[in-house]
C-alpha positions, 0 to 999 in steps of 0.5 A: 500500500502506498499510504498508511492505514486510514485512521479516524480523526477524533479530538484533534488527532489520529484515532485507530478504529476499534473495528477490525473490519477493513476495506481496500482503497483502490486508485481507479486510475490504474488499480493501485492499492492505496490504503485500507480504511476501517469500517468503524463501530458505534463505539468509535462514533460515541468517542467522536460525539463525546469529543465534540460535546466537550468542545462545543461550549467553548467553540460555540460561545466564542464570538463569530468574528474570532471563529472565522479567523480559523477559516481565513487561515484555512483558506491560505493553507488550501492555496498553499497545498493546492498541488498536493491536495489535487494530486491526492484527489486525482489519485483516489478519485480518478478525475483529471488533475485539472478537475481536481485543481478546480475542486480545491479552487471551489473549496477555497471559494466556499471557505471565503464565503464562510469567512464573510458570515459575520456580516450575514448573521448580525441579527436584528434589533427593533424597539417594538413598543415604548421601552421594549426591545426585540432582538434576534440572533443566530445560535449554533444547533450543536453537534452536527454530522455530515455524510459525504460522497466519493465524487468530490473528496474535497469540495462536497465536504467543504460545502458543510465544514466551513459554514457549519463550524464558523456558525459555532457547531461541532461536527462529525463527518463520514467520508465515502469509504472509497475516498477517505484520504483527502478528508484526512488531509483536510483535517490536518489543515484545519488543525494547523489553521487553529481549529480547537481539538474536538470541533471537527472529527472524522469517523470512517465507515459504511452503511452501518455508520450512516445508520449509527449517525442517524440514530445517535442521540448526541447528534442534532442535525445531519446533512447527506449527499449521495444517491436519491435512494439513500438520501430518502432513507437517511432523511426518513431515518434522521427525522424519525429520530427528531433530527433536522436533516438536509439530504441531497440526492441524484439527478437527471439533468436535461439540456434543451437544445434549440435550432438557433443555438450557437453550434460550436459553443453548444457542442463544446459546452454540452460535451464538457457538461456530459464528460467532466469528472467522468460524468460523476457529478449530480450536475452533469448533463445526462439527457439532451432534448433536441428540439426540431432540426438540430442535427448540425449541432448533434454532429458537432457534439459527436466531433467534440466527444471524440476529442475527449480521450480516457487517461488524457482529458477524461478521468476514470470512473470510481470502480470496476462495478461502476464501469460495468453498470454504465456500460450495461446502460449503453448496451441496453439502450442499443438493444432497445433501438437507440443509436450509438453515435459515439461509443465509450464501451471497452475503453482502456488506457495503455499502461493502466489496464487495471484502471476503470475507464468509460469513454464519452458516449453519445446515444441518439433516438432515445425514448423517454421510457428507456432506462438511459433516459430515466435513471441516473447513470453517473458516467460520461454518457448523454442520451438524446431525446427528440422533441418537436416543440419547446413545450414537448421538451419541457414536458419531457424534462418535468416528467422526470422525478428529479429536479437538480438542474436544467438548461436551455441553449438558444439565442432567443431571450424570450424562449430562454425566459419561457423555459427557465420559468417552467423547468421543474429544477432548483438550478437552471441555466441559459447556454450553461451546461453546469448551472452551479450557483457561485457563492453567496448563491446557494446549491440545491435542487428540487423534487427527488434531488433534495429532501429537507428545507433550504440549500446546503451552501450559501446564504440559505445554509445559515438557516440549517446550521443555526437556530433563531433566538428571539429576546424581548427586553424591558428595562424602563418602568417609566415608559408605562404598560400597554398591550404590546408590553 
């Protein structure tokens, strides 16, 4: 193994798990064994929660202006260690180096937002009656938990870590067992930035640890990012135990392409959206609705897709199981009558034959009831569905149960407005294939892409990570009494 055995991180230091059950951490780039990660027990979680509870009074009572100083320093450390972190992400996740760099750069932006929170949570004060003052303030929820996926080992954890901690909470986080190395490195950077011991803790594990987190009486709130099937279960489990929960699920994002779209720009953008991070992101283009005569644009999409080459500008998918699952979707669509315009099955990279690669795949004449049109594939595959009108395209988009993202490609402002107003998605774009809001705007979908209220980043996250306290004060009896006082 290239790296030492993965440990939990509890109370500011590495903490060996009490469990002997281990899983291998394998690089999808070439199949190299990187490490082993423990499937921790409830006793390990108890230890982490106890550390967080002990740290909570001191951390939560510190003024927010003091707490965010940690994140000013953390931002600098992310910048200083960008290359090392990007190489680690690439190694354990399989994405390209440039995509890993972008992930750290987004983490830096998320941290910058957290550092600005003192300006956003100032509360309100109003004299509501003569001599009577009402005041609101945001106070921490307490000990919280975050359960994060494999596809963004740094960015998704940083959706929650800076905001939740800057707002005064203490955190337990469970990384994906497939990519535990990056988060362990982030924990050391937070400690170096001056975060007190016990405020941030990592407990590794699998489904059993997710269940333990949802059950633990010492955890007040749970955030989750992953598939819709699991997000729904986590939301039900956590809220059944009277915890607040925000669980983000999967997606089936539709790009609606009209004949007046700029061909080259659209083709480049659609291809990048479909193949970026090997399609392993909930904002990837998964279905394209071709409205009317757009064959000239589809031809250019195929040209662009053929420029995307595994091992060069296309990373690996996370595992052998993922590769086989993605290729089954393609084969099934072909058997059902769809036409494979660009075929990514059987991809291999010389010298990295044990890597798990799927080439970019463009499938035309897909019917809305096919699995490739309905289900989240999580690979570099785009399914083209034909429609005669914009309204027919919207009907196809809105019939899918998810609601993460939708985009329209057109040069008509009127049509763009028509689509963005009617698309049933929490994040919409015009000539943008990955319409991820930038800070301070928040990230979050609709429908079965999100369970719970609010969004996970930006201003909207403040409501999830804090409770609102209202204080009414009267000091001067000479003001008299009326019904308001």
